[in-house]
C-alpha positions in Angstrom: 0.2 0.1 0.2 3.0 2.3 0.7 3.6 2.0 -3.1 0.4 3.9 -3.9 0.5 7.6 -5.6 -1.5 10.1 -6.9 -1.7 9.2 -10.6 0.7 11.5 -13.1 -2.7 13.3 -14.1 -3.7 14.7 -10.8 0.4 15.2 -10.1 1.3 17.8 -13.0 -2.5 19.3 -12.8 -1.3 19.9 -8.7 1.4 21.8 -10.0 -0.6 24.3 -11.9 -2.3 27.6 -10.3 -6.1 29.2 -10.7 -4.1 31.0 -13.7 -3.4 28.4 -15.6 -5.0 27.3 -18.8 -6.1 23.6 -18.5 -6.3 21.6 -21.4 -5.2 18.7 -18.8 -8.2 17.4 -16.6 -10.8 15.3 -18.3 -13.9 17.5 -17.0 -16.4 19.3 -19.4 -16.7 22.8 -19.0 -20.1 22.5 -19.0 -22.6 22.7 -16.0 -24.8 20.5 -14.6 -27.8 20.4 -17.2 -30.4 23.1 -15.5 -33.4 20.2 -16.3 -31.3 18.6 -13.3 -30.5 21.3 -11.0 -34.2 22.4 -11.0 -35.6 18.6 -10.9 -33.4 18.4 -7.3 -34.1 22.2 -6.4 -38.1 21.1 -6.7 -38.0 17.9 -4.8 -35.3 18.2 -2.5 -37.2 19.3 0.4 -39.4 16.4 0.1 -36.9 13.5 -0.5 -36.4 11.2 2.5 -32.0 11.9 2.8 -31.3 9.0 4.5 -29.3 6.0 3.7 -30.6 4.3 0.8 -30.6 0.5 -0.2 -26.7 -0.6 -0.3 -27.2 -1.1 -4.1 -28.9 1.8 -4.8 -32.7 2.4 -5.5 -34.4 0.1 -6.9 -35.9 2.7 -9.4 -32.6 3.4 -10.4 -31.2 -0.1 -11.0 -34.6 -0.9 -13.3 -33.5 2.3 -15.0 -29.8 1.3 -15.6 -30.5 -2.4 -16.5 -33.2 -1.3 -18.9 -30.5 1.1 -20.5 -28.0 -1.7 -20.8 -30.6 -4.3 -21.8 -31.4 -1.9 -24.7 -27.9 -1.6 -25.7 -26.8 -5.6 -25.2 -29.7 -7.0 -26.8 -30.1 -9.5 -24.1 -32.1 -9.2 -20.6 -30.1 -7.3 -17.9 -31.3 -8.2 -14.5 -31.7 -5.1 -11.9 -30.3 -7.7 -9.2 -26.8 -7.0 -11.4 -26.4 -3.6 -11.0 -24.8 -2.1 -8.1 -25.0 1.7 -7.8 -21.5 3.2 -6.9 -20.1 6.2 -6.0 -18.4 7.0 -9.2 -16.6 4.7 -11.7 -13.6 4.3 -10.0 -15.4 3.0 -6.4 -17.0 0.1 -8.9 -13.6 -0.9 -10.7 -11.9 -0.6 -6.8 -15.1 -2.9 -5.6 -15.2 -5.4 -8.4 -11.1 -5.9 -8.6 -10.8 -6.7 -4.9 -13.7 -9.1 -4.6 -12.6 -10.8 -8.0 -8.9 -11.2 -7.7 -7.1 -13.6 -5.6 -3.3 -13.6 -4.5 -1.1 -14.6 -7.8 -3.9 -13.6 -10.6 -3.4 -11.2 -13.2 -5.2 -8.2 -14.6 -4.5 -7.2 -17.9 -4.6 -3.6 -18.5 -4.3 -1.3 -21.7 -1.1 0.2 -22.4 -1.7 3.5 -23.0 -4.6 3.4 -20.5 -5.8 5.7 -17.7 -3.6 5.1 -15.2 -6.3 4.3 -12.0 -6.2 0.9 -13.8 -2.8 0.0 -12.5 -3.6 1.9 -9.0 -6.6 0.1 -8.4 -5.1 -3.2 -9.5 -2.1 -2.7 -6.7 -5.0 -2.8 -4.0 -5.6 -6.6 -5.0 -3.3 -9.0 -4.4 -2.6 -9.2 -8.0 -0.5 -8.4 -10.6 -1.1 -5.6 -13.5 0.7 -6.6 -16.9 0.1 -4.3 -20.1 -1.7 -5.3 -23.5 -0.8 -3.1 -26.6 -3.0 -0.3 -28.1 -1.1 0.5 -31.2 -0.7 3.7 -32.7 -0.8 2.2 -36.4 -4.1 0.8 -35.6 -5.3 4.2 -34.3 -5.0 2.7 -30.6 -7.8 0.8 -31.3 -8.5 -2.5 -29.9 -7.3 -5.9 -31.4 -8.2 -8.8 -29.9 -5.3 -10.6 -30.7 -3.4 -8.6 -28.8 -4.8 -9.7 -25.8 -5.6 -13.3 -26.1 -2.1 -13.3 -26.9 -1.5 -12.4 -23.2 -3.7 -14.8 -21.6 -2.2 -17.5 -19.5 -3.6 -19.8 -16.8 -3.3 -17.0 -14.0 -5.5 -14.1 -16.1 -8.2 -13.1 -13.9 -9.7 -9.9 -15.7 -9.2 -7.7 -18.4 -9.9 -3.9 -18.3 -11.2 -2.4 -21.6 -11.7 1.4 -22.4 -13.8 2.9 -25.3 -14.4 5.6 -26.1 -10.7 5.4 -24.9 -8.9 7.6 -22.5 -6.5 8.9 -23.5 -6.3 8.6 -27.5 -10.4 9.1 -28.0 -10.5 5.7 -30.0 -13.9 3.3 -30.0 -12.9 0.1 -30.8 -14.8 -1.7 -33.6 -17.8 -4.1 -33.3 -16.1 -7.2 -35.2 -13.1 -6.7 -32.2 -15.1 -7.6 -29.7 -16.9 -10.6 -30.9 -13.3 -11.8 -31.9 -12.3 -11.1 -28.3 -15.6 -12.9 -26.6 -14.8 -15.7 -29.0 -11.4 -16.5 -28.2 -12.3 -16.3 -24.2 -15.2 -18.7 -24.6 -14.9 -21.0 -21.2 -11.8 -19.2 -19.8 -13.7 -18.2 -16.9 -12.0 -14.6 -17.5 -13.5 -11.3 -16.6 -13.7 -8.2 -18.9 -14.6 -5.5 -17.4 -15.2 -2.6 -19.8 -15.0 1.3 -18.9 -17.7 2.8 -20.4 -18.1 6.3 -18.8 -17.4 7.8 -22.2 -20.0 5.8 -23.7 -22.3 8.7 -24.7 -20.0 10.9 -26.0 -18.9 9.3 -29.7 -19.1 11.2 -32.7 -20.0 8.6 -34.9 -22.1 5.5 -34.6 -22.7 4.3 -31.2 -19.5 2.6 -29.7 -20.5 -1.5 -29.3 -20.1 -3.1 -26.0 -19.2 -7.2 -24.9 -22.0 -6.7 -22.4 -24.5 -9.7 -24.1 -21.6 -11.2 -25.9 -19.8 -12.9 -23.1 -21.0 -14.4 -20.1 -18.4 -12.9 -17.5 -18.3 -9.5 -19.1 -18.6 -6.7 -16.3 -20.0 -3.1 -17.3 -18.9 0.1 -15.7 -20.7 3.6 -16.1 -21.3 6.9 -14.6 -22.6 10.2 -15.6 -19.7 12.2 -14.7 -18.7 12.9 -18.2 -22.2 12.3 -20.4 -24.3 14.8 -18.1 -21.4 16.9 -16.4 -21.7 15.8 -12.9 -18.4 14.8 -12.1 -19.0 16.0 -8.7 -22.0 14.1 -8.2 -20.1 11.1 -7.8 -22.9 8.3 -9.3 -21.9 5.4 -11.4 -22.9 2.0 -11.2 -21.6 -1.5 -12.2 -23.2 -4.5 -14.1 -22.0 -8.0 -12.7 -22.2 -11.6 -13.5 -25.2 -12.9 -11.2 -22.3 -15.6 -9.6 -20.5 -12.7 -8.1 -23.0 -9.6 -7.4 -23.6 -10.6 -3.7 -19.7 -9.9 -2.9 -19.2 -7.1 -5.1 -22.5 -5.5 -3.7 -20.8 -6.7 0.2 -17.8 -4.9 -0.9 -19.6 -1.8 -1.8 -21.3 -1.7 1.4 -18.3 -2.0 3.7 -16.6 0.7 1.6 -18.9 3.6 1.0 -22.6 1.9 2.9 -24.3 3.9 -0.4 -24.1 6.2 -3.1 -25.4 9.7 -2.0 -29.3 9.8 -2.3 -29.2 13.4 -3.8 -27.2 12.2 -6.7 -29.3 9.0 -6.9 -32.7 11.0 -7.2 -31.0 13.2 -9.9 -29.6 10.1 -11.7 -33.1 8.6 -12.1 -34.5 11.8 -13.5 -31.1 12.0 -15.9 -31.3 8.4 -16.8 -35.5 9.0 -17.7 -34.4 11.3 -20.6 -34.7 14.5 -18.4 -31.8 16.3 -19.3 -31.7 14.7 -23.2 -31.7 17.6 -25.5 -29.2 19.6 -23.0 -26.6 16.5 -23.4 -27.1 16.4 -27.2 -26.8 19.9 -27.5 -23.4 19.7 -25.7 -22.2 16.9 -27.5 -22.5 18.8 -30.6 -20.8 21.4 -29.0 -17.6 19.1 -27.9 -17.9 17.8 -31.6 -17.2 21.7 -32.3 -14.3 22.0 -30.0 -12.5 18.7 -31.3 -12.4 20.0 -34.8 -11.2 23.6 -33.8 -8.6 22.1 -31.3 -7.3 19.5 -34.2 -7.3 23.0 -36.2 -5.3 25.0 -33.4 -3.0 22.2 -32.9 -1.6 21.6 -36.4 -1.8 25.8 -37.0 0.1 26.9 -33.6 2.1 23.2 -32.8 3.1 21.7 -36.2 2.1 18.5 -34.2 -0.7 16.1 -35.7 -3.1 13.8 -34.1 -5.5 11.0 -35.2 -9.5 12.5 -34.9 -10.6 11.2 -31.9 -13.9 9.1 -32.1 -15.3 9.6 -28.8 -14.3 11.2 -25.4 -12.4 14.1 -25.5 -9.1 14.5 -25.7 -6.5 14.7 -28.4 -3.4 12.0 -28.4 -0.4 13.9 -30.0 2.9 12.5 -30.8 5.7 14.4 -29.7 8.6 12.3 -29.8 11.5 14.7 -30.3 10.0 17.3 -27.9 9.8 15.5 -25.3 13.2 13.7 -25.8 15.3 17.7 -25.8 12.4 18.4 -22.5 13.6 15.4 -20.8 10.5 13.1 -21.1 6.9 14.0 -21.3 6.7 14.5 -17.9 9.2 17.3 -17.6 7.9 19.0 -21.1 4.2 19.2 -18.9 6.0 20.6 -15.8 8.4 23.4 -18.0 5.0 24.3 -19.9 3.5 25.2 -16.6 6.1 27.1 -15.4 6.8 29.0 -18.2 3.7 29.4 -20.4 1.2 28.5 -17.5 -1.0 25.9 -19.6 -1.3 22.6 -18.5 -1.9 19.3 -20.6 -1.1 16.0 -19.9 2.1 13.7 -20.5 1.8 10.7 -22.5 4.2 9.0 -19.5 0.8 8.9 -17.4 -0.9 6.2 -19.2 2.2 4.0 -19.4 5.4 3.2 -21.2 3.7 3.2 -24.2 2.7 6.5 -24.1 6.0 8.2 -23.3 6.6 10.5 -26.3 3.0 11.3 -26.5 0.6 14.3 -25.0 -3.0 14.6 -24.3 -4.8 17.5 -24.9 -8.3 17.6 -23.8 -10.8 19.9 -25.5 -13.5 20.1 -22.7 -12.3 23.6 -22.0 -13.9 26.3 -23.3 -13.2 26.8 -27.2 -11.2 30.3 -26.0 -9.0 28.7 -23.5 -8.2 25.8 -26.1 -7.1 28.5 -28.8 -5.3 30.3 -26.6 -3.8 27.2 -24.8 -2.6 25.8 -28.2 -1.0 29.0 -29.0 1.1 29.0 -26.0 1.7 25.6 -26.3 3.2 26.1 -29.8 5.8 29.0 -28.3 7.0 26.7 -25.9 7.7 24.2 -28.7 9.3 26.6 -30.7 11.8 27.8 -28.1 12.6 24.0 -27.5 13.0 22.9 -31.3 15.9 25.7 -31.3 
């Protein structure tokens, strides 16, 4: 436990002052949709604000189950749903329930650093599988199946992906499910960005594979990061254990947040969320243009989430690594971007730039980044 530290994402952001232009953190600039806030204000005095059932309000679990059933094309029973305090708590309690001493958990490289950190809280070991730039960082089932051993207990996938914005293709999900059939390995899909796609809906493995585990959240889709509301859908055989660990960890998710989630998942803010998604599309396109104009760097167009992952190998080398580059950028230009090293060894030499901030902040931040890189290249 003494080896547990904050992720480099947070480490870098902690170095930034209030005067910095932040293209680092993955938090939408949009407020929580006004209809959700109005609903909470209207009903707050009428709600009982005590403990909820440990696994969450039945109405909310039924809404989540119906949503996931519609996406997966198979019935998902509400009993498989546990409402959590965000997605990270969901992953934490699941891995603690599932992983035994000697087990291995496969995590993406590059990938969200919390996957490795949470695995360290279990008696298992995290091993990396590659997401390759020549494949636009999309999943290739063979890259995972080649790493399966008798010790593999779980695989973590994330689509749309953080940090790359890649959306995995339907055929690769099918190939992965077929290759894992009969192994008993859990496939954990982090789908917190599923609603933030700029093309066809992101497919999921739920409904294709008997040991699929799905993690969802309203943090990104509904700008509810501070409400700390998420969920996990687990196979029936492990639901009681995951529920017990959730109970012992936090007792229950916030009653107010659950009430807000019931309204949100009932469609109460759909129009606002659709408008926000279109605005994110515009910000994405503007950020890509600004990146090329001001910095000379190139990047794949992300199909989902709100990140641009750009290669800056020579610039990082000159600075002494992506972390050193980002720390100097804060000091010299008061701009925050995230070092690729935060996302694993394969991320070194890359930078993650969030386009979740205001357009004028993105444009000015990229202009300053370009000015910094010009000095670095001389």
